[in-house]
C-alpha positions as a printed Julia matrix, in Angstrom:
264×3 Matrix{Float64}:
   0.0     0.0     0.0
   1.39    3.37   -1.0
   0.15    6.93   -1.08
  -1.05    9.48    1.4
  -3.87   11.95    1.96
  -1.08   14.5     2.53
  -1.92   15.13    6.17
  -5.39   16.48    5.53
  -6.59   16.44    9.1
  -5.95   12.85   10.18
  -2.7    13.39   12.08
  -3.42   13.26   15.78
  -6.99   12.05   15.32
  -8.35    9.17   17.38
  -9.99    6.43   15.31
 -12.11    3.51   16.52
 -12.6     0.7    14.0
 -15.38   -1.63   15.15
 -15.44   -4.78   13.03
 -17.52   -7.89   13.48
 -17.56  -11.08   11.43
 -16.22   -9.26    8.39
 -12.77  -10.81    8.03
  -9.26   -9.43    8.26
  -8.49   -7.62    5.03
 -10.59   -4.45    5.2
 -10.06   -3.71    8.93
  -6.32   -4.26    8.47
  -6.12   -1.92    5.48
  -8.09    0.76    7.31
  -5.82    0.47   10.33
  -2.74    0.78    8.11
  -3.81    3.94    6.31
  -4.94    5.68    9.48
  -1.63    4.84   11.15
   0.31    6.06    8.11
  -1.6     9.35    8.31
  -0.6     9.77   11.96
  -3.85    8.83   13.69
  -4.17    6.8    16.87
  -6.12    3.63   16.08
  -8.12    1.3    18.3
  -9.39   -1.82   16.55
 -12.24   -3.78   18.1
 -13.58   -7.13   16.94
 -15.6    -9.97   18.41
 -12.93  -12.55   17.56
  -9.55  -12.95   19.26
  -8.22  -14.53   16.07
  -9.27  -11.58   13.91
  -7.68   -9.03   16.25
  -4.44  -11.03   16.3
  -4.45  -11.43   12.52
  -5.05   -7.72   11.98
  -2.24   -6.85   14.38
   0.09   -9.22   12.53
  -0.88   -7.77    9.14
  -0.19   -4.23   10.37
   3.09   -5.31   11.97
   4.24   -7.03    8.78
   3.36   -4.06    6.57
   4.44   -1.13    8.74
   6.56   -2.52   11.55
   4.08   -0.81   13.85
   1.59   -1.97   16.46
  -2.13   -1.29   16.43
  -4.13   -1.4    19.64
  -6.72   -4.15   19.42
  -9.21   -5.79   21.74
 -12.25   -8.04   21.62
 -15.76   -7.29   22.82
 -18.93   -9.26   23.37
 -21.32   -7.81   20.77
 -24.33   -8.86   22.82
 -23.2    -6.75   25.78
 -24.18   -3.17   24.98
 -22.63   -2.0    28.25
 -19.28   -3.41   27.11
 -19.52   -1.4    23.88
 -20.04    1.71   25.99
 -17.11    0.83   28.24
 -14.87    0.32   25.22
 -15.68    3.8    23.92
 -15.13    5.31   27.38
 -11.74    3.63   27.63
 -10.65    5.08   24.28
 -11.73    8.56   25.4
  -9.94    8.2    28.73
  -6.76    7.07   27.01
  -6.7     9.77   24.32
  -8.94   12.55   25.6
 -11.19   12.44   22.54
 -12.67   10.26   19.81
 -12.76   11.67   16.29
 -13.7     8.83   13.97
 -15.89    5.74   14.24
 -15.81    3.2    11.44
 -18.07    0.16   11.62
 -17.36   -2.86    9.43
 -20.02   -5.34   10.39
 -20.72   -8.32    8.17
 -21.67  -11.94    8.28
 -19.07  -13.66    6.12
 -20.15  -17.12    7.17
 -23.44  -16.64    5.32
 -21.8   -15.71    2.03
 -20.3   -19.14    1.22
 -23.64  -20.82    1.96
 -26.27  -18.7     0.24
 -29.75  -20.15   -0.04
 -33.17  -19.0    -1.24
 -35.24  -16.85    1.09
 -37.91  -19.52    1.53
 -35.25  -21.84    2.94
 -33.99  -19.35    5.52
 -35.16  -19.67    9.11
 -36.52  -16.84   11.23
 -33.44  -17.28   13.4
 -31.21  -16.54   10.4
 -33.14  -13.37    9.57
 -32.93  -12.17   13.14
 -29.26  -13.01   13.45
 -28.44  -10.89   10.42
 -30.62   -7.98   11.54
 -29.27   -8.0    15.07
 -25.64   -8.31   14.03
 -25.7    -5.76   11.23
 -28.34   -3.19   12.17
 -28.46   -3.25   15.96
 -24.68   -3.39   16.39
 -24.24   -0.46   13.98
 -26.76    1.51   16.0
 -25.13    0.55   19.3
 -21.64    1.69   18.26
 -23.05    4.92   16.83
 -25.02    5.75   19.95
 -21.98    5.02   22.13
 -19.74    7.58   20.38
 -22.24   10.37   19.72
 -22.14   12.04   23.18
 -18.35   12.43   23.03
 -18.43   13.78   19.48
 -21.15   16.27   20.4
 -19.17   17.38   23.44
 -16.05   18.06   21.37
 -18.04   19.65   18.54
 -16.85   17.42   15.71
 -16.7    13.85   14.49
 -16.87   11.43   11.62
 -18.97    8.26   11.47
 -18.51    5.89    8.53
 -20.44    2.65    8.15
 -19.39   -0.04    5.7
 -22.47   -1.09    3.77
 -22.98   -3.25    0.68
 -24.25   -2.87   -2.84
 -26.31   -5.97   -2.1
 -28.73   -3.42   -0.63
 -29.14   -1.74   -4.04
 -28.79   -4.68   -6.43
 -31.12   -7.64   -6.24
 -29.0   -10.66   -5.36
 -30.57  -14.12   -4.92
 -29.83  -15.7    -1.58
 -28.94  -12.42    0.13
 -32.4   -11.03    0.89
 -32.05  -10.69    4.67
 -28.47   -9.46    4.41
 -29.42   -6.89    1.77
 -32.37   -5.69    3.83
 -30.13   -5.22    6.87
 -27.52   -3.27    4.89
 -30.26   -1.08    3.38
 -31.43   -0.34    6.92
 -27.91    0.77    7.84
 -27.88    3.22    4.92
 -31.29    4.65    5.9
 -30.21    4.95    9.53
 -27.05    6.79    8.45
 -28.98    9.34    6.4
 -31.25   10.18    9.31
 -28.31   10.37   11.7
 -26.47   12.69    9.31
 -29.33   15.21    9.51
 -29.55   14.95   13.3
 -25.82   15.47   13.87
 -24.96   18.02   11.17
 -25.38   20.97   13.56
 -22.66   19.47   15.74
 -20.19   19.28   12.79
 -20.47   15.49   12.81
 -20.7    13.79    9.42
 -22.25   10.38    8.85
 -21.73    8.4     5.65
 -21.75    4.88    4.25
 -19.27    3.22    1.94
 -20.95    0.46   -0.06
 -18.81   -2.4    -1.25
 -19.25   -4.24   -4.5
 -17.95   -7.78   -4.74
 -14.83   -8.68   -2.81
 -12.89  -11.91   -3.13
 -13.95  -14.52   -0.54
 -10.99  -14.65    1.83
 -11.24  -18.38    2.39
 -12.83  -20.46   -0.37
 -12.06  -23.77    1.31
 -15.46  -24.13    2.98
 -17.53  -22.4     0.32
 -20.1   -24.19   -1.78
 -20.0   -23.88   -5.56
 -23.04  -21.61   -5.82
 -21.56  -18.44   -4.24
 -18.23  -18.87   -6.02
 -19.94  -19.26   -9.38
 -22.27  -16.37   -8.58
 -19.37  -14.07   -7.71
 -17.55  -14.98  -10.91
 -20.7   -14.33  -12.94
 -21.29  -10.96  -11.27
 -17.65   -9.99  -11.82
 -18.09  -10.39  -15.57
 -20.99   -7.9   -15.49
 -19.02   -5.22  -13.66
 -17.57   -2.53  -15.96
 -14.09   -2.81  -14.41
 -14.22   -6.63  -14.6
 -12.49   -7.39  -11.32
 -12.99   -7.82   -7.59
 -12.59   -4.85   -5.27
  -9.38   -4.49   -3.27
  -9.47   -3.81    0.49
  -7.21   -0.76    0.21
  -9.65    0.85   -2.24
 -12.32    0.71    0.44
  -9.89    1.9     3.1
  -8.86    4.98    1.14
 -12.49    6.02    0.64
 -13.1     5.66    4.37
  -9.98    7.68    5.16
 -11.06   10.41    2.73
 -14.43   10.72    4.48
 -12.7    10.83    7.86
 -10.23   13.52    6.78
 -10.7    17.27    6.37
 -11.17   16.6     2.65
 -14.49   14.92    3.5
 -15.81   17.63    5.8
 -18.55   18.73    3.36
 -19.79   15.21    2.62
 -22.56   13.8     4.82
 -25.61   11.59    4.46
 -24.1     9.83    1.46
 -23.8     6.19    0.47
 -20.66    6.11   -1.66
 -20.15    3.17   -3.97
 -16.8     1.4    -4.24
 -17.99   -1.23   -6.66
 -16.18   -0.97   -9.99
 -19.31    0.46  -11.6
 -21.73   -2.2   -10.34
 -23.94    0.7    -9.21
 -23.87    4.06  -10.95
 -25.71    7.1    -9.6
């Protein structure tokens, strides 16, 4: 990874990356670029393995350490304590990025009529409720300091009909709608709220995936104007732009990083 935002307001900022069941690549790339720009980064995930893997990826790329910890996503009080600890350690919190997915569903897509109510609820709770919980936890601090950036990773599955991803797409669409409303509420406090919607990314581990999602991804890739999968650093740079001073006049948007899958 090369390049820089040329110190446009990220140096000295405090960034909290809250990931959950979304893999290593994108959280690691976001941590790298924020560290390169001089920000203090706290990574949070629900998996000890993911936090260790992200730390190792950052160490291998930069020779630097990123603070990382795990949380219980079902414990809303723990989410609040995590935010409070970051504020106590750094005196402020400037950027929240949520990267909440359900990668285990992607390799095993199935028609809506074959999905259980438990699967719907699991996706809604993990994607929508956790996004809301992290947002609500950081808002008081950002209001108190009179500035902030909130960026939620969403998905173009919410804007493109994709068989087998109905509940996931509905949850990601809810995140985008929530972000728009929050952007209006928080604008007077100089807090911006945006989404970055991913197109198709390579499945990190194909070993346990069934043929259907792999074939579906390959078919979708051929229909994308740029004819390739998205790269994690391309998502990370968009997030960093929105978090920087360069993104200070952008709010309430759902920006597509999808190779042209969706065009506005």
